[in-house]
N, C-alpha and C positions, 0 to 999 in steps of 0.2 A: 874623588872618584866620579867617573862618568859612565852612564849607562850606554847600551848599544845605540847606534844611530846618532851619537853625539848628544844624547839627552842628559841634562843635569838631574841629579837625584832629588827626590823630595826630602824635606819640605822646601818650598821656594826660597826660604831664608838661606839655605845652603848653596843656592845657585847664583847668588848675587855677584859672586866673583867669577862665575863661569858663563859661557854663552855669549859674551860680548864680541862683536865682530869689528876688529880694528879698521878694516877696509871701509865698511859702511860708515863708521864714525868719522873717518878721515874725509870721505866724500861729502858727508853732511857738513863738516867744518869748512871745507873748501867752498861749498855752495853758499853758505852764510857769509863767509868772508868776502867772496866775490860780489855778492849782492850788496853788502855793506860798503865795499869800496866804490861800487858804481853809484850808490846813493849819496856819497860825499865827494865824488871826483869832480863834478861839474861846478861845484861851488854853490849850486842852488840847493835849497832845503828839500828834503824828502821826508814826508811825515813819519814820525817815529812809530805811529800805530801800524803803518804798513810794514815797516822793518820788523816790528815785533810779530806781526801776523806771519810774515814769510819765515822768520827764524823759528817760530813755534811750529809751523807746518813741517819744516825740515826736521825739527826735533822729534815730532810724532813719527815721521818716516823712519828715523834712526831707531827709535824705541820699538817700532813695530817689527822691523826686519833685522836689526843689529843688536838686540838685547837678549837676555835669557828667554823672553817671550817667544822668540823664534825657535829656540832650542826645544821648548815645551810643545810648540806647535807640531813637532814630529811625533809626539806621543799622545796629544790631546786635541781632538777635533775642535773643542770649544776655544782653545788657545789660537788655533788656526782661524776660526771665525772672528775672534777679536782682532787679529792682525788685519783681516780683510776690512772690517768695519773702520778701524783706525785709518787705513790707507784711503778708503773711499769716502767716508763721511766726515773725517776730521782733517787729515793732512791736506787733501786736495783743495777744499774750499779755503783753508788758511793760506796756502801758497798763492792761490789766485787773489785773495784779498791783499796780498803784498804787491800786486800789480807788477810782476816782473817784466812783462812785455812793455808796459808804459815806461818803466825804468830803462829798459834796453833802448828805447827810442831816443833817449837823451844823448846817447853817444852818436858820433858822426856816422859810423857804420850802420847802427840801428835806425837812424833817421832816414837813411837811404834805402835800406833793404826791407825793413818791416812793413811800411805802408804798401810797397809793391807786392810783398808776399801775402799780406792779408787781403789784397784786392784780387789775387789770383783765383782762377776757377777752382783748383783743388782746395784752397782754403775756404772758399764759399761753400763747397760741398761738405768739407770736414766739420765746420763749425755750425752747420745748419742744425737747428734744434731737433728736428726729426732724426738726423743722423747721429747726433751726440747721444740722444736718449736711446736709440737703437743699439749703438755700439756698447753702451753701458749694460743694457739688458743682455745682449749676446755674450759679452765677456762674463757677466755674473752667472748666468744660467749655464752657458756652455762649458765653463771650467769646472763647475760642480757636478754636472751630469754628463761627463764624457771621460775618456781615458786620460785627458789632460791632468786631472786632479791627482790620479794615482801616479802618473809620470812625474809630477812635481814633488811628490813624496819620496819617490825613488831616486831622483836625480837632482843634484844641487843646482845645476845650470838651468834646468827646466823650472825649478822652484823660483829662481831669481827672475826668469822671464815671466812667470806667472804674476809675481809681485809687480813687475814693471807694467804688465798688462792691466792690472787692477788700478794702479796709480794713473797710468795714461788714460784709461777709459774714464776714470773719475774726474780727471782734469777737464776732459772734453765735456763730460756731463754737467759739471758745475759752471762751465764757462758762460753759457747764456743766462744762468741763474744769478751769478755774481754780477755780471754786466758792467764791470768796472774797467775792462781792458778795451783798447780800440778794436772795433769790429764793424764790418759792413752790415751785420744783422743784429738787430736789437729786439729783445722781447720786452713788452710792456709788463707791468706788474700783474695784471689779470692772467696773461699768458704764462708768466713764471709760476704762478700758483697752480694753474692747470697742469703744467709740466711736472711739478712736484707731486700733485695729487695722483697723477697717473703712475709716477714712479714708486709711490709708497707701497702699493700692493705687490709690486714686483719682488721686493726684498722679503716682504712678509710671507708670500706664498712659497718663496724659495726656502726660507727657514722652516715653514710648516711641512713642506715636502720632505726635508731632511729629517725633521722630528718624527714624522709619521711612518718613515720607512720601516718595514718589518724585519730587515736584516741589515748588517753593516754594509754600507755602500762602497767602502774603500778597503781593499785587501790589506793595505799597510797597517791600518789600525786594528783590523781583525786578527792579524797574525803576530803583531808586535808583542813580545813577552815583557811584561813589567809586573813588579810585585806590589804595585800601589795603584790607587785610583779605581774608578768604577769599571764595569765591563765595557767592551767596545760599543755595544748597542746602546747601553745606558748613557754613555758619554756622547754618542752620536745624537741622541735625543736632546741632551743638554746643549750641544753645539747648535742644533736646530733652533732651540729656544733663544740662544744668544743672538743668532742671526735674525730671527723673527722679531724679538722685542727690541734689540739694539738698532736694527735697521728702521723699524717703525718709529722709534723715539727720535732717531736722527732726522728722518724726514719731517716729523712733526715740528721739531725745533726749527728746521729750515723754513717750513711754511709760516710759522709764527714770526720769524725774522723778516721774511719777505712782506708779510702783511703789515708789520710795524713800519717797514720802510715805505710801503705804499701810503700808509696813513700820514707819515711825516711829509712825503712828497705832496700830498693833497693839501696839507696845512700850509706848506711853503708856497 
């Protein structure tokens, strides 16, 4: 049995066989297989840790948007917030730790095209830390406090574009922090920490704003009929806490990892 809007019924244990998106799973498998083939095609070794990081990042994307979690996101704002946190704070940095651009440079086509592309003026602008930070902030706040969020709940294509925007903005945001890909712009460790410190309150204040709203922000959740779960306003407040605490914890972990890398670099 499936509820309106394609939502699986509670409890979640009953939804394990529903809500899986075969297309998302197929695209994820193709991405991992293509990456693995490139890692072994040239005969040179490619670190297994990078392969594991990339595969894990793709797996997180598949879980976020192709599993029953995506079905519940249409009924529960907190599930939607978990999706966004998985895409922005988990999947994106894991994918970048796999160094897909560096791997692509090992092919003949990549060796010719990527250096030229990364030296281009549009690339310089796009991967500038001020731009990557700003794009992430605009996407995060703009989608939650504009008609775009309601449109994503009402239209499957807009919903897919919203997820693509989150993942794309997150990949840009984490690019200067990870710092492992070829780039004409490099941030030192102190600058990376400042970059993350400035980003921390951005997600926290977003979650707080959602949590403190006096009325439901999104018509979809306010008018959706379901015989289970809390009221729309109560669950909106829970969703705000998820964004507030989850986002803050994610940035704190990133700060600690960068600080540890800085300490290792100094010892070396």
